N, C-alpha and C positions, 0 to 999 in steps of 0.2 A: 121677335123672340125668338123663333126657331133659328136665326143665325146668331144669337147671342149665345144660346145653349150651345150648338155645335161648335165654334169659334171657340169660346171660352176652354171647351172641355178638351179639344184637340190642343189647344195652346199648353194647357196643365199637362197635358201627356207629353208634349215635344219639350219642354222643359225638364221633365224628368220625376214629374209629380206623380205618386203610384196610381195604380187606375182607381180603386176605390175612391180614393180623395179627390182623383179629377172628376168623378161622377158626381160625388157628393158636393162639392165646391160648386161647382158649375149649377149643380140644381138648386142651390140654396141661394147663387145669384141670381136664379132664374124666379124663385120666389120673392125676392126682395123687387125686383123688376117689375112682378106681376101683381103684386097685391100689399106691396109698401112694408113689407118686412115680417109677417105672420111665421114664424118658424114651428110651430105647435105641432104640425103633421109631420116635421121629417122623421122623428124615431118611430112614430105608428107607421108610416109609410114603408120603411126601412123594415119594420118588425114583421110587415104583411108580406114583404118577399120572402123573408124568410121561412115564415110560418107554414111550413107545409110538411103532411106525414111523408109524401114521396120524396121530398129531399132529404129524410132523416137516413135513406139508404144510403147517401153518399160517405157518411164517416162510417159507414158499417161496413162497406166495400173496400173502402182506404185501409182501414183496419185490417181487414181479413187478406188484402194483398200484402202487407207489411209482415203480417206472421207468416203466408205462405213462402216469402222470399226467405225469412229468417229460420223458418222451420225446417229447410232440406227439401221442400217440394220442389221449388224450383230447379235445382239440381236433377233430381230425378226424372222432372218432365224433360230435361235437356239430354239425359242420357237415353230415355226413349225413343225422343226425337232423332239421334244420333244413329240408334239401331235400325230405324225405318229408312233413312235417307243420307246417313252419311258415308255411304259408298259410292253414291252418284257424282258425277263432276258438279263441283261446288257445293259438296256434300254440307261443309260448316255454314254454309249461306244458309240452306235450305234447313237446316237446322235451326239457324236463328227464326227464320220465319216461322216454321213449323212449332217452334216454341211458345213464339209469341201467340201463334193462334190457339193454343192449347191453353196458355196463362190467360190469354183474353177472357176464357170463360171461369175467371176465379176474380180476377183484381178491378175489371172495369176501367181500368186507369193506363193510358199509353205511356204517361212519363214513370209509373212505377215499373211497366215491363221494359223501358229502357234502362233504367237502374239495376231491374232485378236480373230477369232471366237474359236477356240479351245481352245485357251488360257482363256476363259471367262467359258467353261466348266469344267475346271481342278477342280478348287477349291469345286464345287457341286459336282464331284465325288468322292473327297476324304472324302466331310462331308457324302456321302452316303455307306462309309464303301469299296470303291473302293481302291486297295493299290495304293502307290504312282508310284511302279514299272509299275503296268498295265495302270496307267492314263498319265504316261509320254509317254509309249510305244505306245500307241493307236493316242494320240495325236501328236507325231512326224511323224509317219507311216500316218497315214488319211491325214496330212496336203502335203505329196507330192502329192497327187492327184491333188493338186493346178496348177501343171506343166502340167497335163494330159488332163485335161478337158478343153477345151477353155474356155478364151483366155490363153495362155501361153506364158509367156516370153521366155523360153531356144527354142522353137519352132519359135518364131519372129528371135531368133539371127540364129538358123539353115536356116530359108528361106533366111535371109540376107545375110549368108556367102554362100551359096551354090546356090543362084539365085531361088528356089523353090518358091510355091504357099504357102503364109502362112495360105491362107483359106483351102488348102487341109489338109494340116499339122492338122490344128484345128477340121476339120472336123473328119479327121483319129484318132484323141483322145478320141472321145466321148464313142465308145462302149469298148476300153480298161479300161477308166475311171469309167466307169459303173462296169465292171468286177471288177475291184480293189476293189472299194467300197465294192460290196456285198461280196467277199473275205474277206476284213478286219471285215466286220460285223459279219460274219461265225466264224472267229476266235475269235474277242472279246465274241461272245455268249459261247464258249466253254470256255474260261478262266473266264469268270465271274461265270460258273458253278462250276469251279474249286475251285473259291475263296469262293465260297458261298454266292454271292453276291443275297440278296433278290428281287425279282420280284416286281415292281411296282402294288399296287393292284387296282389303279384307274381301273373301267372299259372303255370299248371301248365306246366312246362317238362324234359320226358322228359331233353332233353340235359344240363341241369343237375344231374339225379339220378345219372345215369349218370356225369357228370363227379366228383361227390361220391363215390361208390361208389367208382370206380377210385381215387382219392386216398387212401380209407380200407380198400381191400383189404385191406392187413397187418393191420392194426386187427380189423377185420370177420371175418378169417381164425381168429382166436384164439380164440373160444369154439368154434368147430367142431373146431380142432385140441385143445382140452382134454378136450371131450366125445367127440370120434371117437375118441381112441386109447385112450380108458377103455373106450367100449362095445365096441371091436373088442378088446379083450383084448391088447392091445398092451402097454402100462403100467398100473401102479397110479395109484390118484389121487394118492398121493405123488409117485410118479415123472413123472406129469404137472406138479405143480407146477413141478419141475427143466425140463421142458419150455417153461412158461411164462415162467421166469425170463432162461433163453438166446433166446428168442424174442422176449420183451421188450427184452433189451439189443442184438439183432438189428437189430430194427426200430429202436427209438429213437436208438440209436447210428449204425446203419449208413444204413439204409434212409431214414429222417427228418432224422438229423445234428441233432437236436436235445438227444441226451442226453449231458452234459458229465460229466467226472469229478468235477464237485462235485455234481452231480445223484446219481450212484452212490453217493458218500461221504453224502449226504443219506439215500438210500435204505436204506442198511446202517444208517447210524444209527437211523432211524425204527424200522425192523423189529426190532433189537436191542430197542429200548424197547417196543413193541409185544408183541412175543411174549414178552420178558421179563415183561411184566406179567400176561399171559394163562399162562404157565406157570407162576408162582409161585401165582396163584389157584387153578387146576387142582391143584398138588401140596398146599396148604393145606385145598382141599377135598377131596380123597382121604384126608386125614387126620380130617376132622371128620364125613367120610360113615361112615368105619369106626366113630368113635367113636359116631355116633347107631344103627347098627347093631347095635353090641355092647350099647347101651343097650335097644334093642328098638323104634328108631322106626319103622323098617320094616314091623313086624308091628303097631304100632298104627295107621298109616296105611292098611294092606292091611285091618284089622279094621273100621276107623271107615267106609271107604269101601264096602267089600262089606255092610258092616249096613245101608248107605241104599239099596243098590241092586246089581243084578248084572246090570243091562241092559249090554251093551257100550255102545251110545251114549251112555247116561245117565254111565257111568265116564267116557268121552273126553270130555265135555264139562265134568266135575267136573275132570278133568285140566287140562284148557286153562283152566278158571278158575282152579284153582292156579298156573298159570304166568302168567297175566295180570296178578294181583295181584302175585307175588312179583317180576316182573321189573320192575314199575312202582318198586320200592324197591332191587333187588338189582342187580348187574352180571350180564349175560346168562351169561356161560362159568360163573362161580360158581354161578348159578341150575341151567345144565344139568348141573354136576359133582355139585351136592348131591342135585337133586332125580330125576335121572333113573334112579340106581340103586334108589331106592325106589319108583318109580311104575311101573317097568317090569314087576316080577314081578306087580302087581295088574291092568296092561292085559294079559298074557301068560293071567291067570287067567282072564279073560272073553271070550279070544278075539280081542282088538284087533289087529290086523296091525303088526308094529314098525314098519315103513317106513311106513305110513299115519300111526301115531302120531307119529314123529321129524317128517316133512314138517310136520304140523299144528300142532307145539310150536315148530320153526322159524319159522312164521310170525308165531306168537305172541310168540317173541322178537322178531322186528322190531318187532311193536306196541309192545313197551315198550321198543325204541330210541326211538322216536318219540314218547313219553309222559314227561311228569315223574313224579316228582322225580329220577330217575335217568338217562332217556332221552339216550343221548350224540348222536344224530343231530338233536335239536330242541335242542340247546344248541349243537352246532356251527353250526346252519343260523342260530339266533339271534345267535351272536355273531359273525358272517359280515355279518348285518344290523343290528347293534347293537339288537336287540329284546330285551324281555324274553319271557319263556316264556308268560306269562298272558296277553299280547296276542295271541298265535296259537291258542289253543287253539279258540276260537269256530270259526275257520276250518279248523282240522285235524279237526273232529268228524265232517264229511261222507266224509273219506277214511278215517277209523275203521270208521264205519259200513259204508261198501262193502266194506272189510275181514273183517267179521266176516260178512258175507254170502255173500262167496266162501268162506269158513271154512265156513259152514253148508252149502253145495254140496259140497265136499268132503268132509265128515262125510257127507251121503247118499250122493254117488256116490265111493266111495273108487277106483275104478278110475281116474278120473283122475289120480291118485297112482301106484296098483298097476300097469297097463298098461305105463306108459313102464318102470317099475321092473324089469317081467318080462324086458324085452329082453337083460338080461346074466343 
């Protein structure tokens, strides 16, 4: 039964069937094989997977991200980032990273960041002499910070699947997100030196920085409003998504006066498309996971992993390796929905903290978004620059290496994740 479910799913995936349909068809084939054709539970099980208050945050943060991009907030974040770090060697690459870190506190989506804030920096980088390979690599990898610094759509999905506190996951991602940003800035500096990028000659001007900060203040307040209301207990993470939507509409439409009705219509349309794709995958993956569990896949994974080692650190590394491999070939939300219920009991059995585990997996999901063959961030960035993915991989490797180094530090020092999470 396990073999049939796995082989049929991957076969459908390989021949080009969309992932939601692959999951659904493999599951229905398993139902026919298991109990002779009862399909009554298919719709019910899929609805169960999608019927979560925590998951309601997905369309809210997605919509907020689109309104921020169209409402002039993205441009002002980029201007503020340029005022802070634009003067240094590799300044525009640093602007790319810093803008992504700030925008991460608004959208919760790595792909939205790639197409939004980072996408605005790319033409200017090429104009200033940065190679297209460097430009695409830093854009793709910096965008993955968007799912680590709160809010984070993958964290919302994990919380919905496992019943964890979304707020704790959000807080747990703050320090790792900052570490990833600093690591990417260091790599960008060395790559810029190697490419001979000339440093901007503008002198340090505190007045220019303060002026940029003032213009960007409504945008800069957004992450603090989202995280602050969650930490203080005023609202839940899902309700904070409503605040993000309303705030984005007010700032973009009334304060900056750049958000038009056509932009709001565009945001609604794209939110429906994006959320619809995510939810249908979550529902199909829920059905598929139930079939795998019925077939005993979770027991097989548990006995196999625990048969190799019972050391928490070893098990944690094995879990992360599984996600690293799987996310290179499978869409991130489907990966989480399929594998989190399976590996979660294994992690708990050896004493791995679920918040620590979930934040590390979120970072690894980001690695998958920046690596082929299914990494959406790398494909969006390449498409914006008319590049092939293979042309960028050599430049991307240093960024991936620093990501793995930071993950190693987080494994050794879990309090970097757990201490902020303990504040609520």
